[in-house]
N, C-alpha and C positions, 0 to 999 in steps of 0.2 A: 712680595711673594705672590706668585701666580696662584689662581684657584687650584690648579693641578698639584702644585707644591704644597698648598695648605692641606689638601685632601691626603696626600702622601705623608705629610708630617704627622697627622693624627692616626693614619693607618699604622705607622711604625710605633707610635706611642701606645696604641691599643694592643699591638702585638706584644710589646714589652710588658704592659700591665693590663691584661684583659679585664680585670675587675677592680678598677680603682675605687677607693673608698676614702671618706674623710677619716683623718687620724685622730679626731676627737671622739672620746667615748661618751655615749649618751644612751638613754633608756627609751625616751619618747620625744615627740616634738618639743615639749616644754624644756626638757633637760638639754636637748640640742641647742635651743635658743639661748639658754643660760650659758652653756659651754662656749658658744661662739662669742657672746658678749664678753665673757671672761678672757677669751683668747686674744683680744686686742693688745698689741705690744707685749705678747707673752708667747711662749712655745706651747704647742699642743701637749707635749710630754708634761710640762709643768702644770698645765690646766688639768690634765687627766689625773695627776697625782693628787691634786686638791679635791676634785669632784668625785673621786672614788669613794671617799667617806661622806662627802656632802650629799650625794644623790641617794645614799642609803637612808637618810633621815628626811630629805626634802626633794621629792621628785614630782611635785605638783605645785602650782602657785599658792594654793591654800597652805600647804606644809611649809613653804618657804616664808610666807608672811608670818606664820606661827613661830617659825624659828627665830625671826627677828634679825635686824641689821647687825647688832653687836655679836651675836653668835655666828652669823654668816661670816663676818670679818675673821673670826677665829679659824674658820675652815679654809678661807682663801688668802690668808695673810702672806703666803709665800709667792703670790702672783702680783706682778706689778700693778700699781694703781688700784690696789684692793679696796681702799676706802671709797673711792668714787664708784667702783664696780659694785660694791655691796649696796650702796644707795640706789644705783640703777636697777639692780636685780630685784630688790624689794619693791621699788616703785613700779617696775614693769609688771611684777606679779600682782600687785594691787590693781593695776589698770586692767589686766587680763580678767581678774575676778569681777571687777565692776562693770566692764563693758563687753566682754566676750564670753562670759559664762565659764571662765577658767580655761578656755580653749585657745590654742595658738592660731591666729588668723592666717588666711591663705592668700593675702594680697600684699603687694608692696606698700600701698598707702597705709594700711592698718599696722603692718609690722614697723614701718619707719616712724609711726606715731608713738611707738613705745620708747620709754627712756633708755638711752644707751644703745639703741638699734639704728644703724645706718644702712646704706644701700647694700654694702657687702654682706653684712649679717643677714639682711632680708633675703638676698639672693641665695645664700647658703641654706637657710631654712627652707625656702621654697623648693630648692633643688633636692636636698637630701631627705627632708621629711615628707615632702609632698610630690616629689617626682616631676617637678616642672623644669623645663629646659632653660633655666637661667644660668648666667655666667657670672660668678663672683670674682671680682678683681682684687686680690690682695697684693702684697709686695712681690711675691714670687711670680704671679701671673703678669703683673705690670712689667716686671723686669724681662721675662721671657718674651712677651708680646713685642716689646720695644727692641730688645737686643736682636732677636731673630729677624725683625722686619715684618713679621706677620701682621701686627696690628699696632702700629706706632701711635702714640697719643701722649699729650702732656699731662693728662689727669686720668685717674682711674675710670671716671665716667666715659671719657673719650675712648679709652682702650676698650671698655665694655661694649660701647656702641659699635666700634669697629669689629670686634670679635663676633658680635651678633651678626654682623653683615657678612664676614668672610668665612666663618666656620660652617661647613656643610651640615645640613640638618641631621644626618645620621650620626654625627659626632657630638652634637651640641650638649646632650644630657651629661656626658662625662668630661666635656672639654676642660672645665676649670679644674677638675681633679687631676687630669693628666698634666696640665700646665703647672699646677701647684707642686706636684710630686717631682716633675722634671726640674723645676726651679729649686726645689729644696735639696735634691740629691745629686743633680748633674749640672744644671745651668746656674750654679751658685754665684753669689754676688761678687766676691773678690777675685776668685780664680776659677772660672768655669772649667769643668772637667770635659773639655772638648774631645779629648781622646776616647772618652767613654760614651759619647753622645751618638745616639742612633739617627739623629737628624742633622748631623754636622754639615753635610753637603747641601742641605736646603737652607741653612742659616746664613743671614747676611752680615753677621757680626764681623767687623774687620780685624779685630784683635784676638782672634782665636788663640787658645793655648795649643799645645802640641796636637798635631793631627795624626800622629803615629798611633795606630791601634795598639791596645794593650797586649794582644797576643804576640805581635811582632817584638815588642820589648821583652816579653818573656822568652821568646826564642833566642834573642840576642844574649840574654842572661844565661840561658842554657848552653849556648856555644862557648861563652867565656868559661863556664864550669868545666866543659869538656876539655878545653885547652889547658886549664889549670891542672886537671887530672893527668893529662898527657905529660905535662912538664914534671909532675911529681914522679911519674913512672920512669921517665928517662933519668931522673936524678937517682 
């Protein structure tokens, strides 16, 4: 994808979603960190359902440690891998208290040193909580970057590095939000909704689904309805 096409790609996504946001609910940087850790191999909706009650009683590392692992498990038992995630949330909370004064750090190195926190989680926290121009590569971003030909790569890290290189600075802060939402609702895994895609003509995916715009299909359906009405009147 040429630099001009990449710029146009994000210009269209920005026009479609001028204010993209994370779909995880959070109160502060700490609850965002916890929510992202819980979201691994889980849906944002499922995480939000669990954390709605959890964050009312534990919205700081100190309160989370006081809650304890057993009670935390009760709050998040509907989320996949909840046993491991409960251990990690308690452990990272204890580490934040012991080493960072209970505050969420603002560097990759410090974040990735926390239990259960990988590069994607660190990038989300740095971007959403602290306004840094990081690009988090989840399954949606990985798929869209490879499928469109914008930033092909065999691993999330390679895709991230390529996105950092090709995405114009003016789009970088919201780039991963646009790509996540596009991958979640349009460029879906099994059958991408190419007919509803605003960047269809910029995409290099060779196996596009229907390229017929939705309004054309609606017009055709309307014509069929008119013909049917005419037949009934003649009868």
